[in-house]
Structure formats: structure tokens, C-alpha cells
C-alpha positions in Angstrom: 2.6 -14.0 -4.5 3.4 -10.5 -5.0 5.5 -8.1 -2.6 5.0 -4.4 -2.7 7.3 -2.6 -0.8 7.2 1.4 -0.5 8.7 4.4 1.3 7.0 7.8 1.7 5.8 10.2 4.0 3.6 8.9 7.0 1.0 11.3 6.3 0.3 10.1 2.8 0.3 6.6 3.9 -2.6 7.6 6.4 -4.7 9.4 3.9 -4.4 6.3 1.5 -4.8 3.9 4.3 -8.1 6.0 5.8 -9.6 6.7 2.4 -9.3 3.3 0.9 -10.2 1.5 3.5 -7.4 -1.3 2.8 -7.1 -2.2 6.6 -10.6 -1.8 7.5 -11.9 -3.7 4.8 -8.8 -5.6 3.4 -9.2 -6.4 -0.4 -9.2 -9.8 -1.7 -5.9 -11.2 -2.1 -4.1 -9.2 0.5 -2.2 -11.3 2.8 -0.4 -8.8 4.6 0.2 -5.4 5.3 2.9 -4.1 7.7 3.8 -0.7 8.0 7.0 0.7 10.0 8.3 4.1 10.8 11.3 5.2 9.1 12.6 8.4 10.4 11.8 12.0 9.4 8.1 11.2 9.5 8.3 8.7 6.6 7.2 4.9 6.8 8.1 1.7 4.7 5.2 -0.6 3.7 5.2 -3.9 2.9 2.1 -5.3 1.2 2.0 -9.3 0.3 -0.7 -10.0 -2.2 -1.7 -13.4 -3.6 -1.1 -12.3 -7.1 -0.1 -9.1 -8.9 -3.4 -8.9 -10.6 -5.1 -8.8 -7.2 -3.1 -5.8 -6.1 -3.8 -4.6 -9.5 -7.4 -4.8 -9.3 -7.7 -3.2 -6.3 -5.6 -0.2 -7.4 -7.8 0.0 -10.5 -11.2 -0.4 -8.5 -10.3 1.6 -5.1 -7.2 3.9 -5.7 -7.9 5.1 -9.2 -11.3 6.6 -8.5 -9.9 8.2 -5.4 -7.4 10.1 -7.7 -9.7 10.8 -10.4 -12.2 12.2 -8.1 -9.4 14.6 -6.4 -9.8 12.9 -3.1 -6.2 12.3 -3.1 -5.2 16.0 -3.9 -3.2 16.4 -1.1 -1.4 13.4 -1.4 1.6 14.8 -3.0 4.4 12.1 -2.8 5.0 9.3 -5.0 6.1 6.6 -3.0 9.4 5.0 -3.8 9.9 1.4 -4.5 11.9 -0.4 -1.7 13.7 -3.5 -2.6 13.5 -6.1 0.1 16.7 -7.8 1.7 14.8 -10.7 3.0 11.3 -12.0 3.1 9.5 -15.1 4.1 5.6 -16.0 4.5 4.7 -19.3 4.7 1.3 -20.1 3.1 -0.8 -23.0 4.3 
């Protein structure tokens, strides 16, 4: 299991969400995605992936082409990783 946690501007998250389709058509391996407000129009996102490789595959297949084509040019932040304090996920 791989947990990805980031903090960044809410508008950047909305652009990533809408253009990548991460929630409309969740990629293989994405077990959970929770995005919470974090003041000053920022968000904290917690994505739980089955494996780090599945997250990497999704980023290479979906996000890289969006950045390379210029469709993400308005996304100016580099989301900062956030270390979770506690996290529990039960898998059946």
C-alpha cells in the first residue's frame, strides 16, 4: 500500500481532478481519495494506492501527457508532501 499526501492550492487540485478524471474514472490501484480544506483556499489530499507502481503508472500515463501538452500550464504550484500523523486502512 502507498499513501500519498499533499497540500496545495484548491484551484490546482480542481484542475488536476477535472482534467485527469481521477475521481470521475478512478484509475486502477486507487483505493481511496480524500481531499479536505486547509484554510487560505488550500487543500490537503490523501490518496491511498494499492502499490507505488500503480500511482507511478497513472502519473506517467495521465498526468505527464497533460503537462507535456501544456494543458496544465495554469497549475503553478508544486504540491508539498505532508507526512500523515496517523492512518489506518482496512483491506478485505
